[in-house]
C-alpha positions in Angstrom: 91.8 105.6 101.5 95.1 106.1 99.8 93.6 107.3 96.6 91.6 109.9 98.5 94.8 110.9 100.3 96.5 111.5 97.0 93.8 113.9 95.9 94.0 115.8 99.1 97.7 116.0 98.8 97.4 117.4 95.3 95.0 120.1 96.5 97.4 121.1 99.3 100.2 121.2 96.8 98.2 123.4 94.5 97.5 125.7 97.4 101.2 126.4 97.8 102.3 124.3 100.7 105.2 122.7 98.9 106.6 126.0 97.4 106.9 127.3 100.9 109.9 125.1 101.3 112.0 127.0 98.8 113.3 129.3 101.5 115.2 126.3 102.8 117.1 125.6 99.6 120.4 126.8 101.2 120.2 124.4 104.2 122.8 121.6 104.1 122.0 118.0 104.7 123.7 118.0 108.1 122.7 121.5 109.3 121.8 122.1 112.9 119.2 124.4 114.4 120.5 127.9 114.4 121.2 129.3 117.8 120.6 126.0 119.7 123.0 125.4 122.6 120.9 122.9 124.4 122.2 119.7 122.8 119.6 117.1 121.9 117.0 118.3 124.4 113.5 117.0 123.6 112.9 115.0 120.4 109.8 116.2 118.7 108.0 113.6 116.5 105.2 114.5 114.2 102.8 112.1 112.3 99.4 112.1 110.6 96.6 109.5 110.8 93.4 108.4 112.4 92.6 107.7 116.0 93.8 104.1 115.7 97.3 105.2 114.5 97.4 107.9 117.1 96.8 105.6 119.9 99.2 102.9 118.7 102.0 105.4 118.2 101.6 106.9 121.6 101.6 103.5 123.2 104.9 102.7 121.3 106.4 106.0 122.4 105.5 105.2 126.0 107.4 101.9 125.7 110.4 103.9 124.2 110.4 106.2 127.2 110.7 103.2 129.6 113.8 102.0 127.7 115.4 105.3 126.9 115.0 107.5 129.9 117.8 109.7 128.6 115.7 110.8 125.6 112.6 112.9 126.1 110.0 112.6 123.3 107.4 115.2 122.5 104.6 113.8 120.3 102.8 115.9 117.7 99.8 114.6 115.8 97.5 115.9 113.0 94.8 114.7 110.7 96.1 114.3 107.1 94.3 117.4 105.9 96.2 119.7 108.2 99.5 117.9 108.3 101.3 119.2 105.3 100.3 122.9 105.8 101.6 122.8 109.3 104.8 121.0 108.4 105.5 123.4 105.6 105.0 126.3 108.0 107.3 124.7 110.6 110.0 123.9 108.1 109.9 127.4 106.5 110.1 128.9 110.0 113.1 126.8 111.0 111.1 124.9 113.6 110.8 121.5 112.0 110.1 118.5 114.1 113.1 116.2 114.7 111.4 113.1 113.4 108.6 113.3 110.9 106.3 111.0 109.0 106.8 111.4 105.3 104.7 110.4 102.2 105.9 109.1 98.9 104.4 112.1 97.0 106.3 114.6 99.2 109.6 113.0 100.0 111.3 114.3 96.9 109.9 117.8 97.4 111.4 118.0 100.9 114.5 115.9 100.3 115.7 117.9 97.2 115.4 121.1 99.2 117.8 119.6 101.8 115.2 119.6 104.5 115.7 116.0 105.4 118.8 114.3 106.9 120.9 111.8 104.9 120.0 108.7 107.1 123.2 107.0 106.1 125.1 109.5 108.2 123.5 107.9 111.3 123.7 104.3 110.2 125.7 103.5 113.3 122.4 104.0 115.2 119.7 103.5 112.6 120.4 100.0 111.2 118.4 99.4 108.0 120.8 96.7 106.6 118.2 93.9 107.0 115.6 95.7 104.9 115.1 94.6 101.3 117.1 96.9 99.1 114.2 97.3 96.6 112.1 98.7 99.4 114.8 100.7 101.1 115.7 102.4 97.8 112.2 103.9 97.6 113.4 106.3 100.3 116.3 107.6 98.1 116.5 110.7 96.1 117.6 110.5 92.4 121.2 111.2 93.5 121.1 108.2 95.9 120.7 110.1 99.2 118.6 108.1 101.6 116.2 110.5 103.2 113.3 108.2 104.2 113.2 104.9 106.1 110.2 103.0 104.8 107.8 102.0 107.6 106.3 99.2 105.5 105.0 98.3 102.1 101.6 98.8 100.5 100.7 96.9 97.3 98.1 98.4 95.0 95.6 95.5 94.6 92.0 94.5 94.3 89.7 94.1 97.3 86.9 91.6 96.7 83.8 90.8 98.6 83.3 87.0 98.3 79.8 87.1 99.7 78.5 89.2 96.9 80.1 86.9 94.3 78.5 83.9 96.0 75.1 85.6 96.1 75.5 86.4 92.4 76.3 82.7 91.6 79.8 83.7 90.4 83.1 82.0 91.1 86.1 83.7 92.6 88.4 84.7 89.6 91.8 83.2 89.0 93.8 86.4 89.7 97.1 84.8 88.5 95.7 84.8 84.9 92.9 87.3 84.6 93.0 90.3 82.3 91.2 93.6 82.3 88.7 92.2 79.9 88.0 89.3 82.3 87.6 91.8 85.2 85.1 93.9 83.2 83.0 90.9 82.3 82.9 89.8 85.9 81.9 93.2 87.2 79.2 93.5 84.5 77.9 90.1 85.5 77.6 91.2 89.2 75.8 94.4 88.2 73.4 92.4 85.9 72.6 90.0 88.7 72.0 92.9 91.2 69.7 94.7 88.7 67.6 91.6 88.2 67.5 90.8 91.9 66.6 94.4 92.9 69.8 94.8 94.9 71.7 98.1 95.2 75.0 96.5 94.3 77.4 97.0 91.4 80.4 95.1 90.3 83.0 97.9 90.8 82.7 101.2 92.6 84.9 103.7 90.6 87.7 103.8 88.0 89.3 106.2 85.6 90.5 109.2 87.7 93.5 107.8 89.7 97.2 108.1 89.3 97.7 104.8 91.0 95.5 103.1 88.4 97.2 104.8 85.5 100.6 104.0 87.0 99.7 100.3 87.1 98.3 100.4 83.5 101.5 102.1 82.3 103.7 99.5 84.1 101.8 96.7 82.5 102.5 98.3 79.2 106.2 98.5 79.7 106.0 102.2 80.6 106.1 104.6 83.6 104.5 107.9 84.6 107.9 109.1 85.8 110.5 106.9 84.1 114.2 106.4 85.0 116.8 106.8 82.3 116.4 103.2 81.3 112.6 103.3 81.2 110.0 104.7 78.9 107.5 107.5 79.5 103.8 106.4 79.2 102.5 106.8 75.6 99.4 108.6 74.4 98.1 105.2 73.2 98.4 103.7 76.7 96.7 106.7 78.3 93.9 106.6 75.7 93.4 102.8 76.3 93.0 103.5 80.0 90.4 106.3 79.5 88.5 104.2 76.9 88.4 101.2 79.3 87.0 103.4 82.1 84.2 104.6 79.7 83.5 101.1 78.7 83.0 100.1 82.3 80.3 102.7 82.7 78.6 101.8 79.4 78.4 98.1 80.4 77.1 98.9 83.8 80.1 97.4 85.5 80.4 100.7 87.4 77.9 103.4 88.1 77.8 106.7 86.2 80.4 109.4 86.8 78.3 111.5 89.2 77.7 108.5 91.4 81.3 107.5 91.2 82.4 110.9 92.5 79.8 110.8 95.3 81.0 107.3 96.3 84.6 108.5 96.2 83.8 111.3 98.6 81.6 109.2 100.9 84.4 107.6 102.8 84.8 104.0 103.9 81.6 103.5 106.0 79.3 105.1 103.5 81.0 104.1 100.3 79.9 101.1 98.3 82.7 98.7 99.1 82.7 99.4 102.8 78.9 99.1 102.8 78.6 95.8 100.9 77.3 97.4 97.8 80.2 96.7 95.4 82.0 93.4 94.7 85.4 95.0 93.9 87.5 98.0 95.0 91.1 99.0 94.3 93.2 100.0 97.2 96.7 99.6 98.8 96.4 96.3 100.4 96.6 97.1 104.1 93.6 99.3 103.8 91.4 96.2 103.4 91.4 96.1 107.3 89.5 99.3 107.4 86.9 98.0 104.9 86.6 94.7 106.7 85.7 96.6 109.9 83.2 98.8 108.1 81.5 96.1 106.1 81.7 93.2 108.6 82.4 91.0 105.6 85.3 88.5 105.0 87.0 90.6 102.4 89.9 89.2 100.4 92.7 90.6 98.3 93.6 89.8 94.7 96.3 90.7 92.2 95.5 93.4 89.7 94.0 92.4 86.4 96.7 92.5 83.7 96.9 93.8 80.1 98.7 90.6 79.3 97.5 87.5 81.2 99.8 86.5 84.0 101.8 89.8 84.1 100.1 92.1 86.6 103.4 93.9 87.4 102.7 94.2 91.1 105.1 96.4 93.1 105.9 97.2 96.7 105.2 100.9 97.5 106.6 102.3 100.6 103.4 102.9 102.7 105.1 106.0 104.3 108.5 106.8 105.8 110.1 108.1 109.0 112.5 110.9 108.1 114.8 113.1 110.3 115.0 116.8 109.9 118.3 118.1 108.6 118.1 120.7 111.3 117.6 118.2 114.1 119.8 119.3 117.1 120.7 115.8 118.0 120.5 113.5 115.0 121.8 110.5 117.0 118.9 110.7 119.4 116.4 111.1 116.6 117.9 108.1 114.9 117.6 106.1 118.1 113.9 106.9 118.2 113.4 105.9 114.5 115.4 102.7 115.0 113.2 101.7 117.9 110.0 102.4 116.0 111.1 100.4 113.0 113.0 97.5 114.6 112.0 96.9 118.2 110.0 93.6 118.4 107.7 94.9 121.2 107.1 98.2 119.4 106.3 96.2 116.2 103.6 94.2 118.1 102.0 97.5 119.2 102.1 99.2 115.8 101.2 96.0 113.9 100.6 96.7 110.2 98.5 99.9 110.5 101.3 101.8 108.6 101.9 98.9 106.2 103.6 95.5 106.4 107.1 95.9 107.8 109.9 95.3 105.4 111.9 93.5 108.1 111.1 89.8 107.6 112.0 88.8 111.2 109.5 91.3 112.6 106.7 89.9 110.4 106.9 86.7 112.4 106.6 88.7 115.7 103.7 90.7 114.4 101.9 87.6 113.2 101.6 86.5 116.8 99.3 89.3 117.7 97.2 89.8 114.5 93.6 88.7 114.2 92.2 86.9 111.1 91.3 90.0 109.2 94.7 91.6 109.8 96.4 88.4 108.6 94.8 88.8 105.2 97.1 91.8 104.6 100.2 90.2 106.0 99.6 86.9 104.1 99.0 88.8 100.8 102.2 90.8 101.2 104.3 87.7 101.9 102.8 85.9 99.0 103.5 88.8 96.6 107.2 89.1 97.5 108.2 86.4 95.1 106.4 88.2 92.3 106.9 91.9 92.8 108.9 93.9 90.2 111.1 96.9 90.6 109.0 99.7 92.1 108.7 103.0 90.2 110.5 106.1 91.2 108.9 108.2 93.9 106.9 111.0 92.6 109.3 113.9 91.8 108.8 117.3 93.3 107.8 118.5 89.8 105.0 115.9 89.7 103.3 116.4 93.0 100.2 117.8 91.3 99.6 115.0 88.8 97.1 113.3 91.0 94.8 116.3 90.9 95.3 116.7 87.1 94.3 113.1 86.3 91.3 113.4 88.7 90.1 116.5 86.8 90.8 115.3 83.3 89.6 111.8 84.0 86.2 113.2 85.2 85.9 115.3 82.0 86.4 112.1 79.9 83.9 110.1 82.0 81.3 112.9 81.8 81.7 113.1 78.0 82.6 116.8 78.1 85.8 116.1 76.2 86.7 113.1 74.0 89.2 110.6 75.4 91.7 111.3 72.7 91.8 115.0 73.6 92.1 114.2 77.3 95.0 111.7 76.5 96.8 114.4 74.6 96.6 116.9 77.5 97.5 114.3 80.2 100.6 113.4 78.2 101.5 117.0 77.7 101.2 117.6 81.5 103.3 114.6 82.3 106.0 115.6 79.9 106.1 119.0 81.6 106.4 117.4 85.0 109.4 115.2 84.2 112.4 116.0 86.4 115.6 117.1 84.8 117.9 114.1 84.2 
């Protein structure tokens, strides 16, 4: 899950993988590999993911090889937990892959250290002109340099199990109008039904320890975790309201207690409540619903987030991840050719589908729809529906804020367990965020 990924990322950052990049601060955006006299040679491409992504990517690379015999590709793959440590070591040692998969929470850390190529220097090969500007801009640094080409969009949303609602005798909510209070009442009603029926089911699996949750809560309050110059930093009152709401969910029985929440969080998709048909609702980035559908065998659906003000959920497109090119790539043109193929070739799109997110190229969505099954179409249809509503996405996490996911997990748990009052936790979270703000 994306939320789990963020926690892992924060732990890696705390362990020092990001600071290892500091040795590259002197590298220019168009530097080439030192001592290389071999021209483009082999294009190394590195990505993370599960078995499904690995297989899809290699199949797409095989197709690339048949169409670009002049470019040799060397694939490198890792699970998420080892990806960033290996990449930091490679970059620090001057042996970065030519093409690399990049995450929202790391792109600023690598980009501001000049480790990533300005993609607009290869725009004659890598054509991103048809991509929505609001999505494309999520790959830019604060100075406007484009260092990541978004692979697709992910929308933080609510997964719902209609079967559980039906069993509980509850109607599907109107997500165009529901509020957080409505959501809490519905989750509590599910838990009350399950308790009376002797079912090991709750309304909602876990809440109160996620940067994605707090970011949405802030956005609905007219604030941001990492604001632009024309935006406002999240206030103490907003943080406090979020923490108190999380506690109220526990007190009402809408969610299980904090110990069980942590256990469920760590259990993974197949053993966790939502993926095992034991909770009616779960928050995730929308394409992840496919994984839960496969695990649960249930016809899961997607809903808008509850809103602090009815009808204003402030949904946003988040770049699911990016393709970036190393600033030390020996042959940026060949690297750009490879990225362009993976992003824009219709046949490659049919292979890769929406596993990395729903493509931001509208014409490719129609091509992909031809090969998607019913469960996969849930994600594509939701993304298409939301495009008329989404608001400006927040800034990517700055290098100074990479560890915030870990901080809110730690402090949110302290609040849930009652070891510290929410007001005290809100004060510390705000202080941490203030210290993480990038220099304007």
